C-alpha positions in Angstrom: 110.0 -38.3 250.7 109.8 -38.7 247.0 108.8 -36.2 244.7 105.9 -36.7 242.4 106.7 -38.8 239.6 103.8 -37.8 237.5 105.3 -36.6 234.2 104.7 -33.0 233.1 104.4 -31.7 229.4 107.1 -29.4 228.8 105.5 -25.9 228.9 102.1 -27.0 230.1 101.6 -24.0 232.7 102.7 -21.6 229.9 99.7 -23.0 227.9 97.4 -22.8 230.4 98.2 -19.3 231.1 97.6 -18.5 227.6 94.5 -20.1 227.5 93.5 -18.3 230.7 94.0 -15.1 228.9 92.9 -16.1 225.4 89.8 -13.8 225.2 92.3 -10.8 226.0 94.7 -11.8 223.4 92.2 -12.2 220.8 90.7 -8.7 221.5 93.9 -7.4 221.2 94.8 -9.1 217.8 91.1 -8.0 216.5 91.9 -4.6 217.4 95.0 -4.3 215.9 93.7 -6.0 212.6 90.6 -4.0 212.8 92.6 -0.7 213.3 95.0 -1.5 210.3 92.2 -2.5 208.1 89.4 -0.6 209.5 88.1 0.3 206.0 87.9 -3.4 205.0 86.1 -4.3 208.3 83.5 -1.7 207.7 82.9 -3.0 204.0 82.5 -6.5 205.4 80.0 -5.5 208.1 78.1 -3.4 205.7 77.8 -6.1 203.3 76.5 -8.3 206.0 74.1 -6.1 207.6 72.9 -3.8 204.8 73.9 -4.9 201.3 73.3 -8.5 201.6 69.9 -8.1 202.8 69.0 -5.7 199.9 70.4 -8.2 197.5 68.5 -11.1 198.8 65.2 -9.4 198.8 65.5 -6.9 195.9 67.6 -8.5 193.2 68.3 -12.1 193.6 64.7 -13.2 192.3 64.8 -11.2 189.3 68.4 -11.7 188.0 68.1 -13.1 184.3 68.6 -17.0 183.8 71.5 -18.1 181.8 69.1 -20.0 179.3 66.9 -16.5 178.6 70.4 -14.4 178.3 71.7 -17.0 175.7 68.8 -16.5 173.4 67.5 -13.1 173.8 64.8 -11.4 171.6 66.0 -8.3 170.0 64.5 -5.2 171.6 62.9 -7.1 174.5 63.4 -5.7 177.9 64.3 -6.9 181.5 65.0 -5.7 184.9 67.2 -7.3 187.2 65.7 -6.0 190.3 62.2 -5.3 191.9 62.6 -1.7 191.4 65.1 1.2 191.3 67.6 -0.2 189.0 68.1 0.2 185.2 65.5 -1.3 182.7 67.5 -3.0 179.8 67.0 -3.1 176.1 68.3 -5.9 174.1 70.0 -4.1 171.2 70.6 -6.5 168.3 73.9 -7.5 166.6 74.7 -5.4 163.8 77.0 -2.7 161.9 77.2 0.6 161.1 79.3 3.6 160.1 80.6 5.6 163.1 81.2 9.1 162.9 79.7 11.7 160.6 80.6 13.1 156.8 82.4 16.3 156.7 79.0 17.6 154.8 76.9 17.1 157.8 75.7 20.2 159.5 77.4 20.7 162.7 80.2 18.2 161.8 83.3 18.5 164.0 86.7 17.2 163.1 86.7 14.6 165.7 83.8 13.1 164.2 86.0 11.3 161.6 87.1 9.6 159.7 84.0 7.6 159.2 84.4 3.9 159.8 82.4 0.8 160.0 82.1 -0.8 163.4 80.6 -4.5 163.4 79.0 -5.8 166.6 79.2 -9.7 166.6 76.8 -10.1 169.3 73.8 -8.4 171.1 74.2 -6.4 174.0 72.0 -4.9 176.7 71.7 -1.2 177.1 69.9 0.8 179.7 66.3 2.3 178.5 67.2 5.5 180.2 70.1 7.3 181.7 70.7 6.3 185.4 68.2 8.0 187.3 68.4 9.5 190.9 66.2 6.5 192.4 68.8 4.3 190.9 71.6 5.8 192.4 69.9 6.6 195.7 69.1 2.9 196.1 72.8 2.2 195.6 73.6 4.8 198.2 70.9 3.5 200.6 72.5 -0.2 200.3 75.9 1.0 201.1 77.3 0.5 197.5 77.7 4.3 196.6 79.1 7.1 198.4 76.9 10.1 199.3 78.9 13.0 200.3 79.9 15.5 197.7 78.1 13.9 194.7 74.6 13.3 193.1 73.2 16.8 194.0 69.8 17.4 192.4 70.2 21.1 192.8 66.5 21.6 193.8 65.1 20.1 190.6 64.0 16.8 192.0 65.3 13.4 192.2 63.4 10.2 191.5 63.1 9.9 187.6 65.3 12.8 186.9 68.6 11.5 185.5 71.4 11.7 188.1 74.1 14.4 188.0 76.8 15.7 189.4 78.4 12.3 189.2 82.2 11.8 187.8 83.4 9.1 185.6 84.9 7.6 188.6 81.3 7.8 190.6 80.1 5.9 187.6 82.4 3.0 187.6 81.6 2.7 191.3 78.0 2.3 190.4 78.5 -0.3 187.7 80.7 -2.3 189.9 78.0 -2.2 192.9 75.6 -3.4 190.5 77.5 -6.0 189.1 78.5 -7.3 192.6 74.8 -7.3 193.5 73.4 -9.1 190.4 76.6 -11.3 189.5 76.1 -10.0 186.1 78.8 -8.0 184.1 77.2 -4.2 184.2 79.5 -1.7 182.7 79.7 1.7 181.0 79.1 1.3 177.3 81.9 1.8 174.9 81.4 5.2 172.5 80.8 2.8 169.8 78.3 1.0 171.5 76.6 4.1 172.7 76.5 5.5 169.1 75.1 2.2 167.6 72.4 2.3 170.2 71.6 5.9 169.5 71.5 5.9 166.0 69.0 2.7 166.1 69.7 2.2 162.5 69.3 5.8 161.4 72.1 7.6 159.2 70.6 11.2 159.6 71.8 13.8 161.8 69.3 13.2 164.6 67.6 9.7 164.8 64.5 11.7 163.9 65.7 13.5 160.9 68.2 16.0 159.5 66.7 19.1 161.7 66.5 19.3 165.4 62.6 19.8 165.1 60.2 21.1 167.7 60.0 19.1 171.2 62.0 16.5 170.4 64.6 16.6 173.1 65.8 18.7 176.0 68.3 21.3 174.9 69.2 25.0 174.4 66.7 25.4 171.3 64.5 22.4 171.4 61.3 23.8 172.0 60.7 22.0 175.1 59.5 23.4 178.6 62.8 22.4 180.1 65.1 24.0 177.4 68.2 25.5 178.9 66.8 25.7 182.3 67.1 22.0 183.7 67.0 18.5 183.5 63.8 16.7 182.5 62.3 13.4 183.9 63.8 10.7 181.8 61.3 9.4 179.1 59.7 12.8 178.6 60.6 12.6 174.8 59.7 10.0 172.3 62.3 6.9 171.9 64.5 5.9 169.0 63.7 2.7 167.0 65.7 0.6 169.7 63.1 2.1 172.4 65.9 3.8 174.0 65.1 7.2 175.6 67.3 10.5 176.2 70.1 9.5 173.6 69.8 13.2 172.5 70.0 15.9 174.9 68.9 16.2 178.8 72.5 15.0 180.2 75.5 14.1 178.7 76.4 10.6 179.3 79.9 8.9 180.3 81.4 6.1 178.3 84.2 3.7 178.9 86.6 5.3 176.3 89.6 7.6 176.8 89.1 10.5 174.2 91.2 10.6 171.0 91.0 13.7 168.7 90.1 11.7 165.7 89.1 7.8 164.9 92.6 7.1 163.2 93.5 3.5 164.7 90.0 2.9 166.8 88.6 -0.4 167.6 86.3 -1.6 164.6 84.7 -4.5 166.7 82.9 -1.8 169.1 85.1 -2.6 172.1 86.2 0.5 174.1 89.5 2.6 173.1 91.2 2.8 176.3 94.8 3.2 175.1 96.6 6.7 175.2 95.8 9.8 177.6 93.0 8.5 179.8 92.8 11.5 182.0 89.8 12.6 179.9 86.9 10.3 179.0 84.3 10.7 176.3 80.9 12.0 177.1 77.9 11.7 174.5 74.6 12.9 173.7 74.3 16.5 174.7 72.2 18.0 177.4 69.9 20.4 178.5 71.9 23.5 178.2 73.7 22.6 174.8 73.1 23.9 171.6 71.0 21.4 168.9 74.1 20.5 166.8 75.6 18.8 170.0 72.8 16.6 170.2 73.5 14.6 167.2 74.7 11.2 167.8 77.9 11.6 166.0 79.1 14.3 168.4 81.6 13.8 171.2 82.3 15.4 174.2 85.0 15.0 176.8 85.7 15.7 180.5 88.4 14.9 183.3 87.4 11.5 185.0 86.9 13.4 188.2 84.5 16.2 186.9 81.1 16.6 188.3 78.7 18.7 186.6 75.0 19.5 186.4 74.6 18.5 182.8 76.4 15.0 183.0 75.0 11.6 183.8 75.7 8.2 182.5 73.8 5.1 181.1 74.8 1.5 181.5 75.3 -1.6 179.2 75.7 -5.3 180.2 77.2 -8.2 178.2 75.0 -10.9 177.4 76.1 -14.6 177.6 77.2 -15.8 174.1 74.6 -18.4 172.8 
């Protein structure tokens, strides 16, 4: 009897066996990949299940259109979400003298030498420091971690400025907000912060040469929260740009590495990120600061991983060029 003459492809039985067991193999492969890249897999899952739906409902309809962004009206405001994200003020292009003269009361040596900084284009600056409501929205959408940070120590959340956030935490928040909006949110440079805080003023404080009474929240400002706790954002009058809390309440992280003077500082308003960057600059003073530390020229510094009850941050956003 002759054998079967039907041709058989080499290895066809092996492929049939593999096909039969493919669900098992795929499961094993995915298990290995998932074990190796567990954090990445969780991030993808979170994006699909939580973050993406939050973005579609709360941000996408409100993101600034390119035509509006290219022709901003100075001092106009916008918010690129339905709620719980920073309201932004368009700060006009211009120039100013950064730092303080040695004759200014309270002057520190690291505030000099005075130098002119020029901003060729408008920028957007958050009207208030980032609040707990803003931060908690990031946490709920899976964009910001919750453990070990952003503790309100019983003072309240909501419209209070977020505290106990490090420079690294602030970077995480602006990265998340940029991803959600598709727009370049970031920390302000030190020069941008001072330019925005001064709002055209050249005095020790944006309202005059003296601290006065009830102009800010500090240790000796004459307000109800003085040297006790943070105040809700917007509790005191704004500067001429319509920005609140640029003096007191909480110190605010900026992008720059700390240098002990301005020799070699950028003249175009960009962040100074060379040198020892283990400490970053904080600006504005806080509820526990002495009045002289609320001057817009005053500079502080903290390690990038420091979290304190008197330090928060505000955000900036680059606008499209005309």
